[in-house]
DRENMARGU-887062 format. One record per residue (C-alpha): residue in one letter; residue number from 1; x, y, z. Coordinates in steps of 0.05 Angstrom, whole numbers, padded with zeros to 5 digits. Layout:
! residues N
@code:a pos:NUM u:X v:Y w:Z
...
END
This chain:
! residues 59
@code:m pos:1 u:-03477 v:-04735 w:01383
@code:t pos:2 u:-03478 v:-04715 w:01463
@code:d pos:3 u:-03442 v:-04685 w:01508
@code:q pos:4 u:-03406 v:-04739 w:01524
@code:e pos:5 u:-03380 v:-04753 w:01456
@code:k pos:6 u:-03354 v:-04686 w:01445
@code:l pos:7 u:-03315 v:-04692 w:01509
@code:d pos:8 u:-03290 v:-04757 w:01492
@code:p pos:9 u:-03209 v:-04753 w:01478
@code:t pos:10 u:-03190 v:-04791 w:01403
@code:i pos:11 u:-03129 v:-04804 w:01362
@code:d pos:12 u:-03137 v:-04733 w:01330
@code:t pos:13 u:-03159 v:-04692 w:01401
@code:a pos:14 u:-03098 v:-04725 w:01442
@code:a pos:15 u:-03036 v:-04720 w:01397
@code:s pos:16 u:-02979 v:-04675 w:01411
@code:s pos:17 u:-02971 v:-04636 w:01343
@code:d pos:18 u:-02926 v:-04652 w:01294
@code:y pos:19 u:-02872 v:-04603 w:01324
@code:t pos:20 u:-02879 v:-04619 w:01392
@code:l pos:21 u:-02866 v:-04701 w:01365
@code:n pos:22 u:-02809 v:-04676 w:01324
@code:v pos:23 u:-02771 v:-04642 w:01387
@code:m pos:24 u:-02786 v:-04694 w:01432
@code:t pos:25 u:-02756 v:-04747 w:01384
@code:i pos:26 u:-02691 v:-04702 w:01380
@code:v pos:27 u:-02687 v:-04704 w:01458
@code:a pos:28 u:-02692 v:-04773 w:01470
@code:l pos:29 u:-02643 v:-04788 w:01418
@code:s pos:30 u:-02603 v:-04742 w:01446
@code:f pos:31 u:-02613 v:-04762 w:01520
@code:v pos:32 u:-02612 v:-04833 w:01522
@code:p pos:33 u:-02544 v:-04853 w:01489
@code:v pos:34 u:-02515 v:-04810 w:01550
@code:v pos:35 u:-02570 v:-04852 w:01614
@code:v pos:36 u:-02546 v:-04918 w:01575
@code:f pos:37 u:-02472 v:-04890 w:01587
@code:y pos:38 u:-02474 v:-04870 w:01647
@code:q pos:39 u:-02513 v:-04933 w:01664
@code:a pos:40 u:-02458 v:-04966 w:01647
@code:w pos:41 u:-02404 v:-04942 w:01667
@code:s pos:42 u:-02438 v:-04947 w:01739
@code:y pos:43 u:-02437 v:-05015 w:01727
@code:w pos:44 u:-02371 v:-05014 w:01701
@code:i pos:45 u:-02344 v:-04979 w:01771
@code:f pos:46 u:-02377 v:-05019 w:01824
@code:r pos:47 u:-02377 v:-05088 w:01787
@code:k pos:48 u:-02335 v:-05113 w:01846
@code:r pos:49 u:-02392 v:-05094 w:01891
@code:i pos:50 u:-02439 v:-05145 w:01866
@code:g pos:51 u:-02416 v:-05202 w:01891
@code:t pos:52 u:-02446 v:-05245 w:01945
@code:d pos:53 u:-02377 v:-05258 w:01989
@code:r pos:54 u:-02383 v:-05214 w:02036
@code:e pos:55 u:-02341 v:-05240 w:02085
@code:a pos:56 u:-02282 v:-05228 w:02035
@code:e pos:57 u:-02285 v:-05165 w:02031
@code:g pos:58 u:-02287 v:-05156 w:02111
@code:y pos:59 u:-02366 v:-05139 w:02115
END
């Protein structure tokens, strides 16, 4: 095995530990719904400003 082959990352050396992956999954499952809800709420609040008829709105 050459020195370069020793330095090349493999799946086993590049992957995080099982604990880290479990924590990341829990965090992602917790925050993704919050982000989706916020995006939907923002769209709902600003839905009237997304039109193309700006003269009628006084712009």
